[in-house]
Each structure stands twice: as structure tokens, then as C-alpha cells.
N, C-alpha and C positions, 0 to 999 in steps of 0.2 A: 385075190384084189389087186389090185393093178396099183402103178407106179404114179408117184404125182411127181412131179421135177418142181424145184424152185430154186430161189437166189436166195440163202444166207445173208441178211443183214448186216453180219459180222465182217465175213471173209470176204464176201459179194462171190464166191462162188456157186455153182449153180452143184445141187445136190440132187439124189433120189432119193423118196420115201415112200415106205408100203401105206396106200388108204385110198380113196373114192375122193377124188375131185369132182363130183356131184354131192358133195353133203357138207352144209355148212352146220354150225353146230355154235351157239351163242348163248350169250343169259345179258342182262340188263337191271337196274335196280333206278327207280325215279324218286327223287324227292323235292321238292319243292326247291325253289330257286333262294330263299332267302338260307334256307341250309347248306349250299353250294356257296353263296357269297360268306357264310360264314367257315365254313371249313375252307376251302382253296383259296378266297381272299384277305382271309378276318376281317371282311370291313362290313358285318354286322351288328348291330348293337340294339339297347336296351338305353330310353330316360326316361328315370320317376321322375314324376313332380307329387310333390305331400305337403300338407299343412297349409293349401292356400283356403284362408279365411275368405270368402266370395258368396257373393251380394249377385242378383241378377244383374248379365248382360257384362261382366266381369270375365277379362280372360285369363286362362289359371296354367295356360300352358303355351308357350312359342317357340317353335322349330324352324329353322333356318340354311339351306344347301350352300356354305361358303368354301368349297370343291372348286379348288382353281383347273383343273385339268379335265374338266368337262362331264366327272363324272353325274349322275342322275341319283337320288335322293329316293328310295323307292319305301312306302309305306306298309308296311304289312297287314298291321292290327295296333287299336287302339284300347286301351281297357281304361273307365273309369269309374269312381266309387265316386258318393255322398253323403253325408249324414243327415243330412232332410230323406224325408220322409218320401214325398214324389219331387224328380230335379230331372232338366234336359239337359244337354251338354248340345254343344253344335262345332261341329269342323268344317273354317272357313282356311280359302288362299287368303293371305294377309299382305300389304305393305305396310310400311315404318319401320319404326324402332321401338321397342318393349322402353320405358320408363318407369321405373320404381321395381325392377324388376332380378330377382339374382341367378345367376347363373347355374345350369343344370350341369351335369359332367356327365356323358352318355356313357356308359358299360360295353366294351364291346363282351360280344358273347362268348367269341372263340377263347377260352380263358386260357390254351396255353398260349396263345399271342396279343397280351396287352401291349405292346408296342405301338398298334397298329389304334391311334386318334380320331374321333368321329371328324369332319369337316363339317363343320357346323357350327352356328351358333343357339346354343339352348336356354330357357329360362321359363322363371315363374315368377311370382309373384313371393316376394316376403317371407320368407319361413314363417309362418303363426302370427303374419298380420292382415289388418282389415283394409291394407294401402289397398288399394287395386293396382294392378299394371297395363298404365296406357300410353298412349303413343301410335295405336296401331290399329289401321282403316283396312274394313274387310271392304275385298274384292270379287267376293264370291262364295257362298254360299256350298258346302258338298253336300255335307251329310248332317244327321243330329239323330242323338239317341234320348232316352227315357230309362232313369234307373227306377225302382220301386223299393219302397221300403229302409229305411235309415240304416246307412253304411251297405246300401247294396250295390250291385257289379252291372256293370252293360259292360258289352262289348262293339265295335266298329272293325265287323271286318273287312278292311278292305280288301283285300286279295293280290296285293301287291299291285293294285290299278291306280292309285296316286303317286305322281310321281313330282319331284321338285327339281329342274335343272338350276346351273347356278345360280343363286340369288334369288331364288324364290323362298316362298317362305307360310305357314299354316300357322293357326294358332285352334286351341280349340278355349272355348269360353261355355262360361254358364250360362243358361239364354235362359233361366227360369228355377226355382227353389221357392219349396213351401216355408220358407223363414230365411233373417238377412241373416249376414255372416256368417253360413255354414260352412264345414270345413270337407274341400274335396281333394284327392289325388287320387294319379292312377299311372298310369305306364305305355310308354309309345315304343312300339319295336319299327324299325327304317334297316335298312342295308343300299349299298352303294351298289353299282355297276356303271 
């Protein structure tokens, strides 16, 4: 077996080792960006909205990136539920400030690091209230999903494609439902990079 000459990183001295310099052994692990943002930067979050009694066209969730250092808020996925037998939810870019809302505090998904808070304005309608959240203007519709069955569940799998720069915002709106004042709830997963 041949000898390999190398420089020791600690002592900076040139050293010699037995081996072959024509072979490289490597291993790797690939995970999603959300995983690394949670593990390495502790900047991965979930925001739960619950008990929004909504009618068609009511906004049930609002999220705005308020990060002041230029980081983008990346939407990983969104899950929505509704008590109506059939319903449709719409995801849109919005402008304006929500009125008649209750603040939602996103939870850091890195349980070991609870000191990093989400730099976001996050809100939904007042709990168990029929008063809609107003003050928002739809700028562009991004996606929609139907929910079938009472208290059924559907997901918008965004695969890290929707990015909110500083001061950009989205809303989730109950676009249609089979009944009036139906209970809507769900969860939004996002991270910063």
C-alpha cells in the first residue's frame, strides 16, 4: 500500500500515512430544507388556527412576514378542515391589515430551542365568533383545495414553493361551504431562510 502525504490541520505539520490516494469514501444524508431549518437555525414553525365560524368568502387565517433582516418566509404545507359536508378553501396573496382578528402565536418546531420566535403577524377570526375577519384585499389567488365529508381534512402541499419576502402576506379563505357559520380549522407549516 502506498503512502499519503498530508498537512495536519491542527499542527500544520506535514505528515505521512499508509493508504491509497486514489480512493475516496463518502457518505451523505439528504433531508428536506424544513428539517435543516428546524435543526440548524431553529427557524421552522407551525401556526394552528381553530374554531373559526365562517361563511363563504370569510378569511380564516392570515400570515405576514415581518422579518426585518431580509429572510424569506417559506410555506411548507397547509392542512385545512371544515365541519361542512363539502367546502373549498382558497390560498391567496393579500394586502391590508386584518380587522376583527385574534393573534395566533406560531410554535417553534425545534422543541429544544424555544427562544426563537416567528417574525410574523399571524391571526385568525376571534375564537368561536361568527364575526368575519375583514380588511384584506386579495392580490393573487395561488391555490385552492376541496374538503369532502364533515370534519374532513385536505392539504395544500406547497413543497417550499411559496415564499413571502418581508411584508408579504397570505390568507386562507373559506371560498364555499354547504352551510352558514361552519367551523373551520387547520395548520400552516413554514420556515425562514
